[in-house]
C-alpha positions as CSV (number, residue, x, y, z in Angstrom):
1,M,6.3,11.0,8.5
2,T,5.9,7.3,9.2
3,D,8.5,5.7,11.5
4,L,10.0,2.8,9.4
5,T,12.2,1.4,12.2
6,P,11.5,-2.3,11.8
7,D,10.9,-4.8,14.6
8,A,12.7,-7.4,12.6
9,T,14.4,-7.6,9.2
10,L,14.3,-10.4,6.6
11,D,17.2,-10.4,4.2
12,A,16.2,-12.5,1.1
13,T,19.0,-11.2,-1.0
14,G,20.0,-13.7,-3.8
15,L,16.9,-15.8,-3.2
16,N,14.5,-16.4,-6.1
17,C,10.7,-17.1,-6.2
18,P,9.2,-18.6,-4.2
19,E,11.8,-18.5,-1.4
20,P,11.4,-14.8,-0.4
21,V,7.6,-15.1,0.1
22,M,8.0,-18.5,1.9
23,M,10.4,-16.8,4.3
24,L,8.3,-13.8,4.6
25,H,5.3,-16.1,5.7
26,Q,7.4,-17.6,8.5
27,H,8.9,-14.2,9.6
28,I,5.6,-12.4,9.7
29,R,4.1,-15.3,11.7
30,D,6.8,-14.8,14.3
31,L,6.2,-11.1,14.6
32,A,3.9,-9.6,17.2
33,P,0.6,-8.2,15.9
34,G,1.2,-4.6,14.8
35,G,4.9,-5.3,14.3
36,L,6.9,-3.9,11.5
37,L,9.0,-6.2,9.2
38,K,11.6,-4.9,6.8
39,V,12.2,-7.2,3.8
40,I,15.3,-6.9,1.6
41,A,15.1,-8.8,-1.8
42,T,16.8,-8.9,-5.1
43,D,14.3,-11.0,-7.0
44,P,12.1,-8.7,-9.3
45,S,9.2,-11.0,-8.9
46,T,8.8,-9.6,-5.3
47,R,7.4,-6.5,-6.7
48,R,4.3,-8.6,-7.7
49,D,4.4,-11.3,-5.0
50,I,4.9,-9.3,-1.9
51,P,2.0,-6.8,-2.4
52,K,-0.3,-9.8,-3.2
53,F,0.9,-11.6,-0.2
54,C,-0.1,-8.5,2.0
55,V,-3.5,-8.1,0.4
56,F,-4.3,-11.8,0.6
57,L,-3.3,-12.0,4.4
58,D,-4.5,-8.5,5.3
59,H,-1.0,-7.2,6.3
60,E,-0.3,-3.5,5.6
61,L,2.4,-2.8,3.0
62,V,3.6,0.5,4.5
63,Q,6.2,1.3,2.0
64,Q,8.2,-0.2,-0.9
65,Q,11.4,1.1,-2.6
66,E,13.7,0.0,-5.4
67,D,17.3,0.9,-5.5
68,A,19.7,-0.4,-8.2
69,G,18.1,-4.0,-8.2
70,T,17.4,-4.2,-4.5
71,Y,13.8,-4.1,-3.4
72,L,12.9,-2.9,0.1
73,Y,9.5,-3.5,1.7
74,W,8.1,-2.5,5.1
75,I,5.2,-4.7,6.2
76,R,3.0,-4.1,9.3
77,K,1.5,-7.3,10.6
78,K,-2.2,-7.1,11.0
79,L,-3.5,-6.7,14.6
80,A,-5.8,-9.6,14.8
């Protein structure tokens, strides 16, 4: 089982596109390479935007979950 203990958490609850991804960009920049960031969001567009962000910038989307309108993402920053 993968350890999903994050090194940092971004709470983007209540924010709408494009704010969650803009904040994600800043938080991932501040994270050490290989670090794990947990993102909490309520904007349904993050289901599309966050996976695309990870693919485009070569970060690993380790896991994503949805629970009653709250979207959770665990993102591992690329090593280099």
